[in-house]
BATORVO-306380 format. One line per 10 residues: for each residue y, x, z of N, C-alpha, C, O. Coordinates in nm, 2 decimals. Layout:
<atoms>
Y,X,Z,Y,X,Z,Y,X,Z,Y,X,Z ~ ...
</atoms>
This chain:
<atoms>
-2.01,-2.30,-2.77,-2.04,-2.19,-2.83,-2.18,-2.15,-2.80,-2.22,-2.18,-2.68 ~ -2.25,-2.10,-2.87,-2.38,-2.01,-2.82,-2.37,-1.88,-2.81,-2.30,-1.80,-2.87 ~ -2.47,-1.85,-2.72,-2.46,-1.74,-2.64,-2.53,-1.64,-2.71,-2.53,-1.52,-2.66 ~ -2.60,-1.67,-2.84,-2.74,-1.59,-2.85,-2.68,-1.49,-2.91,-2.74,-1.38,-2.90 ~ -2.55,-1.48,-2.97,-2.46,-1.36,-3.09,-2.41,-1.25,-2.97,-2.37,-1.14,-3.01 ~ -2.42,-1.29,-2.82,-2.30,-1.19,-2.75,-2.37,-1.12,-2.70,-2.45,-1.17,-2.61 ~ -2.37,-0.99,-2.72,-2.50,-0.86,-2.64,-2.51,-0.96,-2.52,-2.44,-1.06,-2.50 ~ -2.62,-0.89,-2.45,-2.69,-0.91,-2.31,-2.59,-0.84,-2.21,-2.56,-0.88,-2.10 ~ -2.55,-0.71,-2.27,-2.50,-0.60,-2.20,-2.37,-0.64,-2.14,-2.30,-0.57,-2.07 ~ -2.34,-0.77,-2.19,-2.15,-0.78,-2.16,-2.18,-0.88,-2.02,-2.10,-0.92,-1.93
-2.30,-0.90,-2.03,-2.36,-1.03,-1.88,-2.32,-0.94,-1.73,-2.26,-0.98,-1.63 ~ -2.37,-0.82,-1.75,-2.29,-0.72,-1.61,-2.19,-0.69,-1.59,-2.14,-0.71,-1.48 ~ -2.11,-0.61,-1.69,-2.01,-0.65,-1.72,-1.91,-0.74,-1.60,-1.86,-0.72,-1.49 ~ -1.91,-0.83,-1.68,-1.83,-0.94,-1.65,-1.88,-0.98,-1.50,-1.80,-1.04,-1.42 ~ -1.99,-0.96,-1.47,-2.04,-1.01,-1.32,-1.99,-0.90,-1.25,-1.96,-0.95,-1.14 ~ -1.94,-0.74,-1.27,-1.91,-0.65,-1.17,-1.75,-0.71,-1.20,-1.72,-0.77,-1.10 ~ -1.65,-0.72,-1.28,-1.56,-0.77,-1.28,-1.53,-0.88,-1.22,-1.42,-0.90,-1.17 ~ -1.66,-0.98,-1.21,-1.61,-1.07,-1.10,-1.63,-1.06,-0.97,-1.57,-1.12,-0.88 ~ -1.74,-0.93,-0.95,-1.74,-0.88,-0.80,-1.60,-0.85,-0.74,-1.55,-0.86,-0.62 ~ -1.54,-0.79,-0.87,-1.43,-0.74,-0.81,-1.31,-0.78,-0.77,-1.22,-0.71,-0.73
-1.31,-0.95,-0.81,-1.25,-1.02,-0.76,-1.27,-1.10,-0.62,-1.20,-1.15,-0.53 ~ -1.40,-1.09,-0.64,-1.46,-1.17,-0.50,-1.42,-1.07,-0.41,-1.38,-1.11,-0.30 ~ -1.41,-0.93,-0.42,-1.34,-0.80,-0.31,-1.19,-0.81,-0.31,-1.14,-0.77,-0.21 ~ -1.10,-0.87,-0.42,-0.96,-0.92,-0.37,-0.94,-1.04,-0.28,-0.85,-1.06,-0.20 ~ -1.03,-1.12,-0.33,-1.03,-1.23,-0.21,-1.04,-1.20,-0.07,-0.96,-1.25,0.01 ~ -1.13,-1.13,-0.03,-1.19,-1.07,0.10,-1.04,-0.97,0.15,-0.97,-0.97,0.25 ~ -1.06,-0.91,0.05,-0.94,-0.77,0.11,-0.81,-0.86,0.16,-0.77,-0.84,0.27 ~ -0.73,-0.99,0.07,-0.62,-1.05,0.09,-0.67,-1.14,0.25,-0.61,-1.13,0.35 ~ -0.76,-1.19,0.24,-0.83,-1.29,0.34,-0.82,-1.21,0.49,-0.78,-1.26,0.60 ~ -0.85,-1.10,0.48,-0.83,-1.01,0.65,-0.69,-0.92,0.64,-0.63,-0.90,0.73
-0.67,-0.89,0.52,-0.53,-0.81,0.52,-0.45,-0.90,0.55,-0.42,-0.88,0.67 ~ -0.38,-1.02,0.48,-0.26,-1.12,0.52,-0.24,-1.13,0.64,-0.12,-1.15,0.67 ~ -0.33,-1.13,0.72,-0.34,-1.19,0.86,-0.30,-1.06,0.97,-0.23,-1.04,1.07 ~ -0.37,-0.99,0.90,-0.37,-0.83,1.02,-0.22,-0.77,0.99,-0.18,-0.69,1.07 ~ -0.14,-0.80,0.85,-0.02,-0.76,0.88,0.07,-0.85,0.89,0.18,-0.80,0.91 ~ 0.06,-0.95,0.90,0.11,-1.07,1.04,0.18,-0.98,1.16,0.30,-0.96,1.19 ~ 0.07,-0.94,1.19,0.07,-0.90,1.30,0.15,-0.78,1.33,0.21,-0.75,1.44 ~ 0.14,-0.73,1.20,0.25,-0.56,1.22,0.37,-0.60,1.17,0.39,-0.65,1.06 ~ 0.47,-0.56,1.28,0.59,-0.57,1.22,0.68,-0.53,1.13,0.78,-0.58,1.09 ~ 0.61,-0.40,1.10,0.67,-0.31,1.00,0.60,-0.29,0.87,0.63,-0.21,0.79
0.49,-0.41,0.86,0.47,-0.39,0.74,0.53,-0.49,0.63,0.47,-0.51,0.51 ~ 0.65,-0.57,0.67,0.78,-0.62,0.57,0.85,-0.50,0.53,0.90,-0.49,0.42 ~ 0.85,-0.41,0.63,0.98,-0.31,0.61,0.96,-0.23,0.50,0.86,-0.16,0.50 ~ 1.07,-0.22,0.37,0.99,-0.15,0.28,1.03,-0.04,0.30,1.01,0.03,0.20 ~ 1.08,0.02,0.39,1.07,0.16,0.42,0.96,0.24,0.48,0.93,0.36,0.44 ~ 0.89,0.17,0.58,0.77,0.18,0.64,0.71,0.25,0.51,0.73,0.21,0.39 ~ 0.63,0.36,0.53,0.52,0.40,0.49,0.38,0.34,0.49,0.33,0.30,0.59 ~ 0.30,0.34,0.36,0.17,0.30,0.35,0.05,0.38,0.52,-0.04,0.34,0.59 ~ 0.10,0.46,0.51,0.03,0.54,0.64,0.10,0.50,0.77,0.02,0.51,0.86 ~ 0.16,0.48,0.79,0.22,0.39,0.91,0.18,0.27,0.92,0.16,0.24,1.03
0.16,0.18,0.84,0.08,0.04,0.85,-0.05,0.09,0.86,-0.11,0.05,0.96 ~ -0.11,0.16,0.80,-0.24,0.19,0.78,-0.29,0.27,0.90,-0.41,0.30,0.92 ~ -0.20,0.30,0.96,-0.29,0.34,1.15,-0.22,0.25,1.23,-0.21,0.29,1.35 ~ -0.17,0.12,1.20,-0.19,-0.01,1.26,-0.29,-0.11,1.26,-0.33,-0.18,1.35 ~ -0.34,-0.11,1.12,-0.43,-0.19,1.04,-0.57,-0.16,1.11,-0.62,-0.04,1.11 ~ -0.63,-0.29,1.18,-0.79,-0.22,1.19,-0.89,-0.16,1.11,-0.89,-0.20,0.99 ~ -0.96,-0.08,1.13,-1.05,0.01,0.98,-1.08,-0.11,0.96,-1.00,-0.16,0.88 ~ -1.21,-0.24,1.01,-1.29,-0.33,0.93,-1.15,-0.35,0.83,-1.16,-0.28,0.74 ~ -1.03,-0.42,0.84,-0.96,-0.44,0.72,-0.91,-0.35,0.61,-0.88,-0.39,0.50 ~ -0.92,-0.20,0.67,-0.87,-0.11,0.57,-1.03,-0.10,0.49,-1.02,-0.05,0.38
-1.14,-0.12,0.53,-1.27,-0.08,0.47,-1.28,-0.16,0.34,-1.34,-0.12,0.24 ~ -1.21,-0.30,0.35,-1.21,-0.38,0.24,-1.13,-0.34,0.13,-1.18,-0.34,0.02 ~ -1.02,-0.31,0.17,-0.93,-0.27,0.06,-0.93,-0.08,0.00,-0.85,-0.02,-0.08 ~ -1.02,-0.04,0.07,-1.06,0.09,-0.02,-1.15,0.06,-0.05,-1.20,0.17,-0.05 ~ -1.22,-0.01,-0.08,-1.33,-0.07,-0.13,-1.29,-0.15,-0.30,-1.33,-0.11,-0.41 ~ -1.21,-0.24,-0.27,-1.12,-0.28,-0.35,-1.10,-0.16,-0.46,-1.18,-0.13,-0.55 ~ -1.00,-0.09,-0.42,-0.96,0.06,-0.49,-1.07,0.15,-0.56,-1.05,0.22,-0.66 ~ -1.19,0.13,-0.48,-1.30,0.19,-0.51,-1.39,0.10,-0.66,-1.50,0.14,-0.71 ~ -1.35,0.00,-0.69,-1.40,-0.04,-0.79,-1.34,-0.05,-0.91,-1.39,-0.10,-1.01 ~ -1.17,0.04,-0.87,-1.14,0.06,-1.02,-1.14,0.21,-1.05,-1.04,0.26,-1.10
-1.26,0.28,-1.00,-1.25,0.41,-1.01,-1.36,0.45,-1.07,-1.34,0.43,-1.19 ~ -1.45,0.48,-1.05,-1.61,0.49,-1.12,-1.68,0.36,-1.21,-1.77,0.38,-1.29 ~ -1.64,0.27,-1.19,-1.67,0.12,-1.25,-1.62,0.11,-1.39,-1.67,0.05,-1.48 ~ -1.50,0.19,-1.38,-1.41,0.18,-1.50,-1.51,0.28,-1.61,-1.52,0.24,-1.73 ~ -1.57,0.36,-1.57,-1.70,0.45,-1.68,-1.76,0.40,-1.70,-1.81,0.42,-1.81 ~ -1.86,0.26,-1.58,-1.93,0.21,-1.65,-1.93,0.12,-1.76,-2.01,0.12,-1.86 ~ -1.79,0.02,-1.73,-1.75,-0.04,-1.86,-1.75,0.02,-1.99,-1.81,-0.02,-2.09 ~ -1.68,0.13,-1.98,-1.68,0.18,-2.12,-1.81,0.28,-2.20,-1.82,0.32,-2.31 ~ -1.88,0.28,-2.10,-2.03,0.30,-2.14,-2.11,0.18,-2.17,-2.15,0.16,-2.29 ~ -2.13,0.08,-2.06,-2.16,-0.04,-2.13,-2.15,-0.08,-2.27,-2.24,-0.08,-2.35
-2.00,-0.10,-2.28,-1.98,-0.15,-2.36,-1.96,-0.08,-2.49,-1.94,-0.14,-2.60 ~ -1.96,0.06,-2.47,-2.00,0.13,-2.60,-2.15,0.13,-2.67,-2.18,0.14,-2.79 ~ -2.26,0.10,-2.51,-2.39,0.07,-2.58,-2.38,-0.03,-2.71,-2.40,-0.01,-2.83 ~ -2.34,-0.18,-2.62,-2.34,-0.29,-2.72,-2.29,-0.27,-2.85,-2.35,-0.31,-2.95 ~ -2.17,-0.19,-2.85,-2.15,-0.19,-3.01,-2.21,-0.11,-3.04,-2.24,-0.14,-3.16 ~ -2.26,0.00,-3.02,-2.37,0.11,-3.05,-2.50,0.01,-3.14,-2.53,0.02,-3.26 ~ -2.57,-0.08,-3.01,-2.65,-0.10,-3.05,-2.65,-0.26,-3.14,-2.75,-0.33,-3.16 ~ -2.50,-0.30,-3.19,-2.47,-0.43,-3.26,-2.54,-0.49,-3.21,-2.62,-0.56,-3.27 ~ -2.52,-0.49,-3.09,-2.56,-0.62,-3.01,-2.72,-0.69,-2.99,-2.74,-0.81,-2.95 ~ -2.83,-0.61,-3.03,-2.94,-0.61,-3.03,-2.97,-0.56,-2.91,-2.94,-0.45,-2.86
-3.06,-0.68,-2.85,-3.10,-0.63,-2.74,-3.20,-0.53,-2.67,-3.31,-0.53,-2.71 ~ -3.16,-0.43,-2.57,-3.24,-0.36,-2.49,-3.27,-0.33,-2.38,-3.19,-0.26,-2.31 ~ -3.38,-0.37,-2.35,-3.42,-0.39,-2.20,-3.39,-0.27,-2.08,-3.37,-0.26,-1.96 ~ -3.42,-0.20,-2.18,-3.42,-0.05,-2.06,-3.23,-0.07,-2.02,-3.20,-0.08,-1.90 ~ -3.14,-0.06,-2.13,-3.01,-0.06,-2.07,-2.98,-0.18,-2.00,-2.89,-0.17,-1.92 ~ -3.02,-0.28,-2.01,-2.96,-0.39,-1.97,-3.07,-0.40,-1.80,-3.06,-0.50,-1.73 ~ -3.11,-0.33,-1.77,-3.19,-0.32,-1.63,-3.11,-0.20,-1.58,-3.09,-0.17,-1.46 ~ -3.08,-0.12,-1.69,-2.98,0.00,-1.59,-2.86,-0.06,-1.56,-2.83,-0.04,-1.44 ~ -2.76,-0.13,-1.63,-2.63,-0.21,-1.62,-2.66,-0.30,-1.48,-2.59,-0.30,-1.38 ~ -2.77,-0.38,-1.50,-2.76,-0.46,-1.37,-2.82,-0.39,-1.26,-2.80,-0.43,-1.14
-2.91,-0.27,-1.28,-2.92,-0.22,-1.13,-2.78,-0.13,-1.12,-2.78,-0.06,-1.01 ~ -2.70,-0.13,-1.18,-2.59,-0.01,-1.12,-2.50,-0.12,-1.08,-2.44,-0.10,-0.97 ~ -2.49,-0.27,-1.16,-2.42,-0.35,-1.05,-2.45,-0.39,-0.92,-2.36,-0.41,-0.84 ~ -2.59,-0.42,-0.88,-2.61,-0.43,-0.77,-2.59,-0.34,-0.70,-2.55,-0.36,-0.58 ~ -2.61,-0.23,-0.74,-2.61,-0.09,-0.60,-2.40,-0.09,-0.57,-2.36,-0.06,-0.46 ~ -2.34,-0.12,-0.67,-2.20,-0.18,-0.69,-2.17,-0.28,-0.56,-2.09,-0.26,-0.46 ~ -2.23,-0.35,-0.57,-2.23,-0.47,-0.48,-2.29,-0.43,-0.34,-2.23,-0.47,-0.25 ~ -2.37,-0.35,-0.33,-2.46,-0.32,-0.23,-2.37,-0.21,-0.15,-2.36,-0.20,-0.02 ~ -2.31,-0.14,-0.24,-2.19,-0.05,-0.16,-2.05,-0.10,-0.11,-1.98,-0.06,-0.02 ~ -2.04,-0.21,-0.21,-1.94,-0.32,-0.15,-1.94,-0.35,0.02,-1.85,-0.31,0.10
-2.05,-0.42,0.05,-2.10,-0.48,0.14,-2.10,-0.36,0.29,-2.05,-0.38,0.40 ~ -2.18,-0.26,0.25,-2.21,-0.12,0.34,-2.07,-0.08,0.33,-2.05,-0.02,0.44 ~ -1.96,-0.07,0.26,-1.82,-0.04,0.29,-1.76,-0.13,0.39,-1.73,-0.08,0.50 ~ -1.75,-0.25,0.36,-1.66,-0.35,0.37,-1.71,-0.42,0.54,-1.65,-0.50,0.62 ~ -1.80,-0.38,0.56,-1.90,-0.42,0.66,-1.94,-0.35,0.80,-1.92,-0.39,0.91 ~ -1.99,-0.22,0.76,-2.03,-0.10,0.86,-1.94,0.01,0.82,-1.90,0.09,0.91 ~ -1.89,0.03,0.69,-1.88,0.13,0.66,-1.98,0.24,0.76,-1.95,0.26,0.88 ~ -2.08,0.29,0.69,-2.17,0.40,0.76,-2.15,0.48,0.64,-2.18,0.42,0.53 ~ -2.11,0.59,0.63,-2.06,0.70,0.58,-2.19,0.72,0.45,-2.19,0.69,0.33 ~ -2.32,0.78,0.55,-2.40,0.83,0.47,-2.49,0.73,0.38,-2.52,0.75,0.26
-2.51,0.63,0.45,-2.57,0.53,0.38,-2.48,0.49,0.25,-2.54,0.47,0.14 ~ -2.35,0.47,0.26,-2.28,0.45,0.16,-2.27,0.55,0.05,-2.25,0.53,-0.07 ~ -2.28,0.67,0.11,-2.31,0.80,0.02,-2.41,0.79,-0.09,-2.40,0.81,-0.21 ~ -2.55,0.74,-0.01,-2.66,0.76,-0.05,-2.63,0.66,-0.16,-2.63,0.70,-0.27 ~ -2.60,0.50,-0.14,-2.63,0.40,-0.25,-2.52,0.45,-0.39,-2.56,0.45,-0.50 ~ -2.40,0.50,-0.35,-2.30,0.56,-0.45,-2.38,0.66,-0.49,-2.38,0.65,-0.61 ~ -2.48,0.80,-0.44,-2.52,0.85,-0.49,-2.63,0.81,-0.61,-2.65,0.88,-0.71 ~ -2.71,0.66,-0.58,-2.83,0.65,-0.66,-2.71,0.59,-0.77,-2.72,0.64,-0.88 ~ -2.62,0.52,-0.76,-2.56,0.43,-0.86,-2.46,0.53,-0.96,-2.43,0.49,-1.07 ~ -2.43,0.63,-0.92,-2.41,0.74,-1.02,-2.52,0.80,-1.10,-2.50,0.85,-1.21
-2.64,0.80,-1.05,-2.71,0.84,-1.13,-2.77,0.75,-1.23,-2.82,0.80,-1.33 ~ -2.77,0.63,-1.21,-2.81,0.49,-1.28,-2.69,0.55,-1.42,-2.72,0.56,-1.54 ~ -2.53,0.57,-1.36,-2.47,0.56,-1.46,-2.49,0.67,-1.52,-2.49,0.67,-1.65 ~ -2.50,0.81,-1.46,-2.54,0.89,-1.59,-2.62,0.86,-1.69,-2.58,0.87,-1.81 ~ -2.76,0.81,-1.66,-2.86,0.79,-1.72,-2.80,0.67,-1.83,-2.85,0.69,-1.94 ~ -2.72,0.57,-1.81,-2.66,0.49,-1.89,-2.55,0.58,-2.02,-2.54,0.56,-2.14 ~ -2.50,0.67,-1.96,-2.38,0.71,-2.02,-2.50,0.86,-2.14,-2.43,0.91,-2.23 ~ -2.60,0.90,-2.13,-2.71,0.96,-2.16,-2.76,0.87,-2.29,-2.75,0.91,-2.40 ~ -2.78,0.80,-2.26,-2.87,0.67,-2.37,-2.74,0.63,-2.44,-2.76,0.60,-2.55 ~ -2.60,0.63,-2.40,-2.50,0.61,-2.49,-2.47,0.72,-2.60,-2.44,0.71,-2.72
-2.48,0.87,-2.51,-2.46,1.00,-2.57,-2.55,0.98,-2.70,-2.49,0.98,-2.82 ~ -2.71,0.96,-2.69,-2.77,0.98,-2.78,-2.75,0.88,-2.91,-2.78,0.92,-3.02 ~ -2.71,0.77,-2.87,-2.67,0.69,-2.99,-2.54,0.70,-3.08,-2.51,0.65,-3.19 ~ -2.47,0.79,-3.00,-2.30,0.83,-3.07,-2.33,0.94,-3.11,-2.25,0.97,-3.20 ~ -2.42,1.05,-3.08,-2.45,1.19,-3.12,-2.53,1.20,-3.21,-2.56,1.31,-3.26
</atoms>
């Protein structure tokens, strides 16, 4: 199958979705061993907050990031797909660069949160990625309205 008819904007969408699976694997690779050391983790009456208190922060960071990849990135998926549809598959270099910038920033955000969780650094990357997403949204709005 030729990729010439597939909008280039689908590549960053698929890449970010793929990254979410990478984070899921990383999360389980650290979380399952940690839960094996927490007796209450197998008790269904144990509250998640109780398990979280016994889970090392570096393990929780990966789970937190995995959850974050289902928050704002859902807007990215919708806006990027809207752009791809509105442009009828025609290449737009600016949209594509912005989409890849967003994906790169989200991956950087994941690494920061999952390894050191430096809040201000993570927030800076998040703020920049939000700005990129706002620009993509504005570009889509100009086409839609």
